[in-house]
Biopython code that builds the backbone (N, CA, C, O; Angstrom):
import numpy as np
from Bio.PDB.StructureBuilder import StructureBuilder

atoms = [
    (1, "MET", "N", (109.294, -20.813, 200.777)),
    (1, "MET", "CA", (108.511, -21.920, 201.320)),
    (1, "MET", "C", (107.615, -21.451, 202.447)),
    (1, "MET", "O", (106.448, -21.831, 202.541)),
    (2, "LYS", "N", (108.196, -20.605, 203.313)),
    (2, "LYS", "CA", (107.432, -20.104, 204.449)),
    (2, "LYS", "C", (106.233, -19.278, 203.985)),
    (2, "LYS", "O", (105.135, -19.407, 204.526)),
    (3, "SER", "N", (106.452, -18.428, 202.980)),
    (3, "SER", "CA", (105.354, -17.573, 202.519)),
    (3, "SER", "C", (104.282, -18.392, 201.797)),
    (3, "SER", "O", (103.097, -18.075, 201.897)),
    (4, "SER", "N", (104.682, -19.441, 201.070)),
    (4, "SER", "CA", (103.674, -20.251, 200.383)),
    (4, "SER", "C", (102.819, -21.037, 201.386)),
    (4, "SER", "O", (101.625, -21.230, 201.158)),
    (5, "SER", "N", (103.413, -21.486, 202.484)),
    (5, "SER", "CA", (102.643, -22.172, 203.535)),
    (5, "SER", "C", (101.684, -21.205, 204.213)),
    (5, "SER", "O", (100.535, -21.542, 204.501)),
    (6, "TYR", "N", (102.178, -19.999, 204.460)),
    (6, "TYR", "CA", (101.341, -18.967, 205.083)),
    (6, "TYR", "C", (100.129, -18.680, 204.209)),
    (6, "TYR", "O", (98.999, -18.656, 204.698)),
    (7, "TRP", "N", (100.361, -18.460, 202.904)),
    (7, "TRP", "CA", (99.260, -18.129, 202.015)),
    (7, "TRP", "C", (98.326, -19.305, 201.790)),
    (7, "TRP", "O", (97.125, -19.113, 201.595)),
    (8, "ALA", "N", (98.851, -20.504, 201.813)),
    (8, "ALA", "CA", (97.989, -21.684, 201.681)),
    (8, "ALA", "C", (97.031, -21.777, 202.863)),
    (8, "ALA", "O", (95.849, -22.074, 202.684)),
    (9, "GLU", "N", (97.537, -21.524, 204.076)),
    (9, "GLU", "CA", (96.663, -21.540, 205.254)),
    (9, "GLU", "C", (95.677, -20.383, 205.229)),
    (9, "GLU", "O", (94.527, -20.537, 205.641)),
    (10, "ASN", "N", (96.116, -19.229, 204.751)),
    (10, "ASN", "CA", (95.239, -18.065, 204.646)),
    (10, "ASN", "C", (94.102, -18.345, 203.665)),
    (10, "ASN", "O", (92.940, -18.075, 203.969)),
    (11, "ILE", "N", (94.426, -18.875, 202.510)),
    (11, "ILE", "CA", (93.403, -19.211, 201.505)),
    (11, "ILE", "C", (92.443, -20.257, 202.057)),
    (11, "ILE", "O", (91.241, -20.190, 201.797)),
    (12, "ARG", "N", (92.953, -21.218, 202.811)),
    (12, "ARG", "CA", (92.098, -22.240, 203.429)),
    (12, "ARG", "C", (91.078, -21.590, 204.355)),
    (12, "ARG", "O", (89.905, -21.962, 204.340)),
    (13, "LEU", "N", (91.512, -20.617, 205.166)),
    (13, "LEU", "CA", (90.589, -19.907, 206.055)),
    (13, "LEU", "C", (89.534, -19.137, 205.263)),
    (13, "LEU", "O", (88.357, -19.130, 205.625)),
    (14, "ILE", "N", (89.960, -18.500, 204.195)),
    (14, "ILE", "CA", (89.029, -17.738, 203.363)),
    (14, "ILE", "C", (87.980, -18.673, 202.745)),
    (14, "ILE", "O", (86.791, -18.355, 202.729)),
    (15, "VAL", "N", (88.425, -19.810, 202.244)),
    (15, "VAL", "CA", (87.495, -20.775, 201.632)),
    (15, "VAL", "C", (86.495, -21.280, 202.675)),
    (15, "VAL", "O", (85.305, -21.402, 202.383)),
    (16, "ILE", "N", (86.971, -21.574, 203.889)),
    (16, "ILE", "CA", (86.070, -22.015, 204.962)),
    (16, "ILE", "C", (85.016, -20.952, 205.240)),
    (16, "ILE", "O", (83.831, -21.264, 205.364)),
    (17, "CYS", "N", (85.446, -19.690, 205.339)),
    (17, "CYS", "CA", (84.497, -18.592, 205.592)),
    (17, "CYS", "C", (83.475, -18.478, 204.469)),
    (17, "CYS", "O", (82.283, -18.320, 204.733)),
    (18, "LEU", "N", (83.920, -18.554, 203.231)),
    (18, "LEU", "CA", (83.005, -18.427, 202.101)),
    (18, "LEU", "C", (82.017, -19.584, 202.033)),
    (18, "LEU", "O", (80.845, -19.382, 201.715)),
    (19, "VAL", "N", (82.480, -20.786, 202.327)),
    (19, "VAL", "CA", (81.582, -21.948, 202.304)),
    (19, "VAL", "C", (80.523, -21.812, 203.389)),
    (19, "VAL", "O", (79.342, -22.047, 203.133)),
    (20, "ILE", "N", (80.930, -21.435, 204.597)),
    (20, "ILE", "CA", (79.967, -21.264, 205.690)),
    (20, "ILE", "C", (78.959, -20.187, 205.332)),
    (20, "ILE", "O", (77.757, -20.380, 205.515)),
    (21, "TRP", "N", (79.428, -19.058, 204.826)),
    (21, "TRP", "CA", (78.525, -17.965, 204.476)),
    (21, "TRP", "C", (77.578, -18.382, 203.354)),
    (21, "TRP", "O", (76.397, -18.035, 203.391)),
    (22, "PHE", "N", (78.068, -19.115, 202.363)),
    (22, "PHE", "CA", (77.221, -19.580, 201.278)),
    (22, "PHE", "C", (76.136, -20.519, 201.796)),
    (22, "PHE", "O", (74.969, -20.389, 201.429)),
    (23, "VAL", "N", (76.523, -21.458, 202.645)),
    (23, "VAL", "CA", (75.553, -22.417, 203.183)),
    (23, "VAL", "C", (74.465, -21.691, 203.974)),
    (23, "VAL", "O", (73.279, -21.987, 203.833)),
    (24, "VAL", "N", (74.881, -20.742, 204.801)),
    (24, "VAL", "CA", (73.905, -20.028, 205.636)),
    (24, "VAL", "C", (73.026, -19.106, 204.790)),
    (24, "VAL", "O", (71.805, -19.103, 204.951)),
    (25, "SER", "N", (73.628, -18.327, 203.894)),
    (25, "SER", "CA", (72.827, -17.352, 203.142)),
    (25, "SER", "C", (72.030, -18.003, 202.012)),
    (25, "SER", "O", (70.818, -17.809, 201.918)),
    (26, "PHE", "N", (72.698, -18.769, 201.159)),
    (26, "PHE", "CA", (72.002, -19.364, 200.017)),
    (26, "PHE", "C", (71.281, -20.655, 200.408)),
    (26, "PHE", "O", (70.123, -20.867, 200.049)),
    (27, "GLY", "N", (71.977, -21.502, 201.142)),
    (27, "GLY", "CA", (71.385, -22.792, 201.531)),
    (27, "GLY", "C", (70.202, -22.641, 202.461)),
    (27, "GLY", "O", (69.106, -23.117, 202.165)),
    (28, "PHE", "N", (70.422, -21.972, 203.599)),
    (28, "PHE", "CA", (69.349, -21.827, 204.587)),
    (28, "PHE", "C", (68.334, -20.766, 204.179)),
    (28, "PHE", "O", (67.141, -20.910, 204.449)),
    (29, "GLY", "N", (68.799, -19.705, 203.532)),
    (29, "GLY", "CA", (67.903, -18.596, 203.191)),
    (29, "GLY", "C", (67.096, -18.802, 201.928)),
    (29, "GLY", "O", (66.066, -18.152, 201.747)),
    (30, "ILE", "N", (67.541, -19.706, 201.032)),
    (30, "ILE", "CA", (66.838, -19.902, 199.760)),
    (30, "ILE", "C", (66.471, -21.372, 199.540)),
    (30, "ILE", "O", (65.297, -21.704, 199.378)),
    (31, "LEU", "N", (67.472, -22.246, 199.535)),
    (31, "LEU", "CA", (67.211, -23.649, 199.188)),
    (31, "LEU", "C", (66.405, -24.391, 200.246)),
    (31, "LEU", "O", (65.508, -25.164, 199.912)),
    (32, "LEU", "N", (66.717, -24.163, 201.508)),
    (32, "LEU", "CA", (66.044, -24.884, 202.598)),
    (32, "LEU", "C", (65.015, -24.031, 203.336)),
    (32, "LEU", "O", (64.649, -24.333, 204.472)),
    (33, "VAL", "N", (64.555, -22.976, 202.691)),
    (33, "VAL", "CA", (63.655, -22.041, 203.371)),
    (33, "VAL", "C", (62.345, -22.705, 203.788)),
    (33, "VAL", "O", (61.851, -22.449, 204.886)),
    (34, "GLU", "N", (61.781, -23.544, 202.938)),
    (34, "GLU", "CA", (60.487, -24.165, 203.266)),
    (34, "GLU", "C", (60.568, -25.083, 204.486)),
    (34, "GLU", "O", (59.759, -24.935, 205.402)),
    (35, "PRO", "N", (61.509, -26.023, 204.533)),
    (35, "PRO", "CA", (61.585, -26.858, 205.745)),
    (35, "PRO", "C", (61.923, -26.049, 207.000)),
    (35, "PRO", "O", (61.426, -26.346, 208.087)),
    (36, "LEU", "N", (62.769, -25.029, 206.847)),
    (36, "LEU", "CA", (63.141, -24.219, 208.007)),
    (36, "LEU", "C", (61.991, -23.338, 208.480)),
    (36, "LEU", "O", (61.934, -22.968, 209.653)),
    (37, "ASN", "N", (61.078, -23.001, 207.579)),
    (37, "ASN", "CA", (59.940, -22.176, 207.967)),
    (37, "ASN", "C", (58.983, -22.902, 208.918)),
    (37, "ASN", "O", (58.116, -22.272, 209.524)),
    (38, "GLU", "N", (59.137, -24.210, 209.049)),
    (38, "GLU", "CA", (58.330, -24.974, 209.999)),
    (38, "GLU", "C", (58.756, -24.688, 211.446)),
    (38, "GLU", "O", (58.009, -24.953, 212.387)),
    (39, "ILE", "N", (59.956, -24.149, 211.605)),
    (39, "ILE", "CA", (60.504, -23.836, 212.935)),
    (39, "ILE", "C", (60.373, -22.333, 213.165)),
    (39, "ILE", "O", (60.619, -21.534, 212.261)),
    (40, "ARG", "N", (59.991, -21.960, 214.365)),
    (40, "ARG", "CA", (59.845, -20.541, 214.715)),
    (40, "ARG", "C", (61.007, -20.092, 215.592)),
    (40, "ARG", "O", (61.464, -20.838, 216.457)),
    (41, "LEU", "N", (61.480, -18.875, 215.365)),
    (41, "LEU", "CA", (62.530, -18.263, 216.171)),
    (41, "LEU", "C", (62.064, -16.860, 216.539)),
    (41, "LEU", "O", (62.030, -15.970, 215.689)),
    (42, "GLY", "N", (61.711, -16.667, 217.787)),
    (42, "GLY", "CA", (61.225, -15.353, 218.218)),
    (42, "GLY", "C", (59.963, -14.926, 217.506)),
    (42, "GLY", "O", (59.753, -13.735, 217.277)),
    (43, "GLY", "N", (59.114, -15.884, 217.149)),
    (43, "GLY", "CA", (57.864, -15.566, 216.470)),
    (43, "GLY", "C", (57.984, -15.510, 214.958)),
    (43, "GLY", "O", (56.974, -15.384, 214.266)),
    (44, "TYR", "N", (59.205, -15.600, 214.429)),
    (44, "TYR", "CA", (59.420, -15.552, 212.987)),
    (44, "TYR", "C", (59.771, -16.940, 212.462)),
    (44, "TYR", "O", (60.343, -17.758, 213.183)),
    (45, "LYS", "N", (59.432, -17.194, 211.229)),
    (45, "LYS", "CA", (59.811, -18.451, 210.599)),
    (45, "LYS", "C", (61.331, -18.472, 210.431)),
    (45, "LYS", "O", (61.931, -17.475, 210.029)),
    (46, "LEU", "N", (61.947, -19.616, 210.742)),
    (46, "LEU", "CA", (63.401, -19.714, 210.735)),
    (46, "LEU", "C", (63.998, -19.475, 209.342)),
    (46, "LEU", "O", (65.051, -18.848, 209.230)),
    (47, "GLY", "N", (63.357, -19.954, 208.301)),
    (47, "GLY", "CA", (63.837, -19.710, 206.938)),
    (47, "GLY", "C", (63.854, -18.233, 206.609)),
    (47, "GLY", "O", (64.818, -17.728, 206.032)),
    (48, "PHE", "N", (62.780, -17.534, 206.977)),
    (48, "PHE", "CA", (62.710, -16.090, 206.773)),
    (48, "PHE", "C", (63.801, -15.392, 207.575)),
    (48, "PHE", "O", (64.450, -14.473, 207.074)),
    (49, "TRP", "N", (64.007, -15.826, 208.828)),
    (49, "TRP", "CA", (65.016, -15.215, 209.690)),
    (49, "TRP", "C", (66.408, -15.358, 209.074)),
    (49, "TRP", "O", (67.176, -14.397, 209.047)),
    (50, "PHE", "N", (66.736, -16.562, 208.575)),
    (50, "PHE", "CA", (68.043, -16.755, 207.944)),
    (50, "PHE", "C", (68.193, -15.858, 206.728)),
    (50, "PHE", "O", (69.265, -15.292, 206.513)),
    (51, "ALA", "N", (67.156, -15.717, 205.937)),
    (51, "ALA", "CA", (67.230, -14.891, 204.743)),
    (51, "ALA", "C", (67.408, -13.418, 205.091)),
    (51, "ALA", "O", (68.114, -12.700, 204.383)),
    (52, "GLN", "N", (66.778, -12.958, 206.171)),
    (52, "GLN", "CA", (66.814, -11.543, 206.514)),
    (52, "GLN", "C", (67.920, -11.164, 207.494)),
    (52, "GLN", "O", (68.553, -10.120, 207.332)),
    (53, "GLN", "N", (68.161, -11.988, 208.501)),
    (53, "GLN", "CA", (69.113, -11.630, 209.555)),
    (53, "GLN", "C", (70.251, -12.628, 209.723)),
    (53, "GLN", "O", (71.391, -12.233, 209.964)),
    (54, "GLY", "N", (69.956, -13.897, 209.599)),
    (54, "GLY", "CA", (70.925, -14.940, 209.911)),
    (54, "GLY", "C", (72.206, -14.849, 209.107)),
    (54, "GLY", "O", (73.294, -15.029, 209.653)),
    (55, "SER", "N", (72.091, -14.570, 207.816)),
    (55, "SER", "CA", (73.302, -14.485, 206.994)),
    (55, "SER", "C", (74.147, -13.275, 207.391)),
    (55, "SER", "O", (75.375, -13.329, 207.321)),
    (56, "ILE", "N", (73.508, -12.196, 207.801)),
    (56, "ILE", "CA", (74.245, -11.006, 208.240)),
    (56, "ILE", "C", (74.966, -11.294, 209.547)),
    (56, "ILE", "O", (76.148, -10.978, 209.680)),
    (57, "TYR", "N", (74.279, -11.886, 210.510)),
    (57, "TYR", "CA", (74.922, -12.236, 211.790)),
    (57, "TYR", "C", (76.063, -13.221, 211.568)),
    (57, "TYR", "O", (77.118, -13.107, 212.192)),
    (58, "THR", "N", (75.854, -14.176, 210.691)),
    (58, "THR", "CA", (76.903, -15.149, 210.394)),
    (58, "THR", "C", (78.108, -14.450, 209.768)),
    (58, "THR", "O", (79.249, -14.750, 210.119)),
    (59, "PHE", "N", (77.866, -13.529, 208.852)),
    (59, "PHE", "CA", (78.956, -12.794, 208.218)),
    (59, "PHE", "C", (79.763, -12.017, 209.254)),
    (59, "PHE", "O", (80.993, -12.045, 209.217)),
    (60, "VAL", "N", (79.102, -11.329, 210.167)),
    (60, "VAL", "CA", (79.805, -10.567, 211.200)),
    (60, "VAL", "C", (80.602, -11.501, 212.110)),
    (60, "VAL", "O", (81.743, -11.197, 212.461)),
    (61, "ALA", "N", (80.015, -12.630, 212.491)),
    (61, "ALA", "CA", (80.731, -13.614, 213.318)),
    (61, "ALA", "C", (81.947, -14.154, 212.572)),
    (61, "ALA", "O", (83.002, -14.359, 213.172)),
    (62, "LEU", "N", (81.808, -14.384, 211.272)),
    (62, "LEU", "CA", (82.934, -14.874, 210.482)),
    (62, "LEU", "C", (84.061, -13.854, 210.403)),
    (62, "LEU", "O", (85.233, -14.230, 210.375)),
    (63, "ILE", "N", (83.726, -12.583, 210.367)),
    (63, "ILE", "CA", (84.756, -11.535, 210.369)),
    (63, "ILE", "C", (85.597, -11.627, 211.635)),
    (63, "ILE", "O", (86.826, -11.589, 211.568)),
    (64, "PHE", "N", (84.944, -11.748, 212.790)),
    (64, "PHE", "CA", (85.678, -11.850, 214.055)),
    (64, "PHE", "C", (86.474, -13.151, 214.131)),
    (64, "PHE", "O", (87.610, -13.150, 214.606)),
    (65, "TRP", "N", (85.890, -14.263, 213.669)),
    (65, "TRP", "CA", (86.577, -15.551, 213.690)),
    (65, "TRP", "C", (87.806, -15.509, 212.783)),
    (65, "TRP", "O", (88.882, -15.971, 213.164)),
    (66, "TYR", "N", (87.639, -14.951, 211.581)),
    (66, "TYR", "CA", (88.756, -14.846, 210.637)),
    (66, "TYR", "C", (89.867, -13.973, 211.210)),
    (66, "TYR", "O", (91.045, -14.312, 211.089)),
    (67, "SER", "N", (89.512, -12.875, 211.820)),
    (67, "SER", "CA", (90.505, -11.997, 212.438)),
    (67, "SER", "C", (91.287, -12.732, 213.523)),
    (67, "SER", "O", (92.512, -12.630, 213.594)),
    (68, "HIS", "N", (90.579, -13.464, 214.354)),
    (68, "HIS", "CA", (91.221, -14.235, 215.421)),
    (68, "HIS", "C", (92.168, -15.288, 214.838)),
    (68, "HIS", "O", (93.306, -15.424, 215.287)),
    (69, "LYS", "N", (91.690, -16.032, 213.836)),
    (69, "LYS", "CA", (92.511, -17.076, 213.221)),
    (69, "LYS", "C", (93.720, -16.484, 212.482)),
    (69, "LYS", "O", (94.797, -17.081, 212.475)),
    (70, "MET", "N", (93.543, -15.315, 211.863)),
    (70, "MET", "CA", (94.669, -14.683, 211.176)),
    (70, "MET", "C", (95.713, -14.194, 212.178)),
    (70, "MET", "O", (96.911, -14.265, 211.903)),
    (71, "ASN", "N", (95.278, -13.704, 213.324)),
    (71, "ASN", "CA", (96.235, -13.318, 214.368)),
    (71, "ASN", "C", (97.047, -14.531, 214.809)),
    (71, "ASN", "O", (98.259, -14.430, 215.001)),
    (72, "GLN", "N", (96.387, -15.675, 214.969)),
    (72, "GLN", "CA", (97.100, -16.905, 215.320)),
    (72, "GLN", "C", (98.065, -17.308, 214.215)),
    (72, "GLN", "O", (99.191, -17.722, 214.492)),
    (73, "LEU", "N", (97.636, -17.192, 212.981)),
    (73, "LEU", "CA", (98.476, -17.540, 211.842)),
    (73, "LEU", "C", (99.692, -16.611, 211.755)),
    (73, "LEU", "O", (100.806, -17.062, 211.490)),
    (74, "ASP", "N", (99.471, -15.324, 211.977)),
    (74, "ASP", "CA", (100.577, -14.367, 211.965)),
    (74, "ASP", "C", (101.605, -14.698, 213.044)),
    (74, "ASP", "O", (102.810, -14.621, 212.804)),
    (75, "LYS", "N", (101.130, -15.064, 214.223)),
    (75, "LYS", "CA", (102.056, -15.443, 215.296)),
    (75, "LYS", "C", (102.819, -16.710, 214.936)),
    (75, "LYS", "O", (104.015, -16.818, 215.207)),
    (76, "LYS", "N", (102.134, -17.661, 214.331)),
    (76, "LYS", "CA", (102.765, -18.928, 213.933)),
    (76, "LYS", "C", (103.927, -18.685, 212.966)),
    (76, "LYS", "O", (104.957, -19.353, 213.046)),
    (77, "TYR", "N", (103.754, -17.727, 212.054)),
    (77, "TYR", "CA", (104.781, -17.428, 211.054)),
    (77, "TYR", "C", (105.604, -16.186, 211.404)),
    (77, "TYR", "O", (106.330, -15.665, 210.558)),
    (78, "ASN", "N", (105.493, -15.709, 212.653)),
    (78, "ASN", "CA", (106.238, -14.534, 213.130)),
    (78, "ASN", "C", (106.005, -13.311, 212.250)),
    (78, "ASN", "O", (106.948, -12.626, 211.854)),
    (79, "LEU", "N", (104.760, -13.052, 211.956)),
    (79, "LEU", "CA", (104.401, -11.890, 211.119)),
    (79, "LEU", "C", (103.499, -10.912, 211.863)),
    (79, "LEU", "O", (102.774, -10.140, 211.236)),
    (80, "GLU", "N", (103.537, -10.939, 213.201)),
    (80, "GLU", "CA", (102.649, -10.058, 213.965)),
    (80, "GLU", "C", (103.015, -8.602, 213.731)),
    (80, "GLU", "O", (104.177, -8.259, 213.512)),
    (81, "GLU", "N", (101.996, -7.756, 213.782)),
    (81, "GLU", "CA", (102.235, -6.318, 213.718)),
    (81, "GLU", "C", (102.657, -5.849, 215.096)),
    (81, "GLU", "O", (102.250, -6.418, 216.109)),
    (82, "ASP", "N", (103.480, -4.802, 215.130)),
    (82, "ASP", "CA", (103.816, -4.263, 216.446)),
    (82, "ASP", "C", (102.648, -3.451, 216.971)),
    (82, "ASP", "O", (101.642, -3.306, 216.276)),
    (83, "GLU", "N", (102.753, -2.923, 218.165)),
    (83, "GLU", "CA", (101.615, -2.248, 218.800)),
    (83, "GLU", "C", (101.185, -0.987, 218.081)),
    (83, "GLU", "O", (100.063, -0.523, 218.285)),
    (84, "GLN", "N", (102.051, -0.410, 217.235)),
    (84, "GLN", "CA", (101.705, 0.802, 216.502)),
    (84, "GLN", "C", (101.083, 0.497, 215.155)),
    (84, "GLN", "O", (100.744, 1.412, 214.404)),
    (85, "GLY", "N", (100.930, -0.788, 214.839)),
    (85, "GLY", "CA", (100.278, -1.178, 213.583)),
    (85, "GLY", "C", (101.177, -1.067, 212.379)),
    (85, "GLY", "O", (100.678, -0.989, 211.256)),
    (86, "GLU", "N", (102.474, -1.055, 212.564)),
    (86, "GLU", "CA", (103.411, -0.926, 211.427)),
    (86, "GLU", "C", (103.870, -2.285, 210.959)),
    (86, "GLU", "O", (104.656, -2.381, 210.017)),
]
sb = StructureBuilder()
sb.init_structure("model")
sb.init_model(0)
sb.init_chain("A")
sb.init_seg("    ")
for serial, (resi, resn, name, xyz) in enumerate(atoms, 1):
    if name == "N":
        sb.init_residue(resn, " ", resi, " ")
    sb.init_atom(name, np.array(xyz, "f"), 0.0, 1.0, " ", f" {name:<3s}", serial, name[0])
structure = sb.get_structure()
């Protein structure tokens, strides 16, 4: 029971990350590019920025967020690694 709850929460985090990344990369970078191009960010059109840089920055931020949330999840289920990584 404990392991199924752990994996259910883990899968939930993964799905959240994938949905956010999809919205930012496909939604903002492709589907909503024209309306976003009306806004400028550092001299560049926002739609272009999301397509070229925004999805990458979002992906890196999601990696750190997922790592943080997984550390919390591991502590919740007493699955933390010791200091030597074993």
